[in-house]
C-alpha positions, -999 to +999 in steps of 0.1 A: +230+081+013+250+059+038+248+022+031+237+014+066+206+037+061+198+019+029+203-016+045+183-006+076+154+006+054+155-025+033+155-047+065+126-028+080+106-032+048+114-069+046+103-074+082+071-056+076+064-077+045+073-109+063+051-103+093+021-084+077+024-088+040+003-120+039-026-101+054-024-074+026-022-101-001-051-120+014-073-089+017-065-077-018-068-111-035-098-126-017-117-102+005-119-070-016-133-088-047-125-121-065-104-117-096-096-139-125-061-139-138-068-115-167-085-091-143-055-092-120-034-083-150-056-053-157-055-041-121-017-044-120-014-026-154-037+002-142-017+006-110+015+005-129+003+032-153-008+054-124+025+050-106+046+057-137+025+087-146+028+101-111+065+095-110+068+113-143+051+144-127+070+141-095+039+134-074+045+109-046+018+081-044+015+048-026+018+016-045-008+001-022-032+029-030-027+025-067-032-013-068-062-012-044-079+013-066-071-008-097-085-039-080-117-021-070-121-007-105-117-041-121-141-056-096-166-029-103-166-037-141-183-070-133-210-052-112-208-026-084-219-052-059-189-075-068-167-052-047-170-055-010-171-017-003-171-022+034-136-038+031-126-008+008-138+016+035-117-001+061-087+001+038-092+039+034-095+044+072-063+025+076-046+048+051-059+079+070-046+066+103-012+056+088+000+091+081-002+106+116+008+073+132+039+071+111+047+107+119+043+100+156+066+070+155+092+088+134+092+117+159+095+093+189+124+075+173+141+108+164+138+119+201+152+087+214+182+088+190+189+124+200+189+114+236+217+089+230+238+109+206 
């Protein structure tokens, strides 16, 4: 992999986190359910176990999906109504929209690059 590709991807991820990461953290930490520190540890551990297991089997998964599921699961152990399921539904809709939107942007960028090379 050329170093400029690695650096370009890292830069794009950093920009995305810089401009939109705070919204994700705020949603996960405060809007989805309220967690105490040990519950956050459990959610992170659950997400880590899922990610490690899926990597072992070669199945691609999203870290955001894994941690969101872990947070909802931990929140639901208090009581089902402790999780704001409406927020969870909006997160799922965003995931569904992300795949075709990313495909469209990738195709557009590819076409633009082909025009200039």
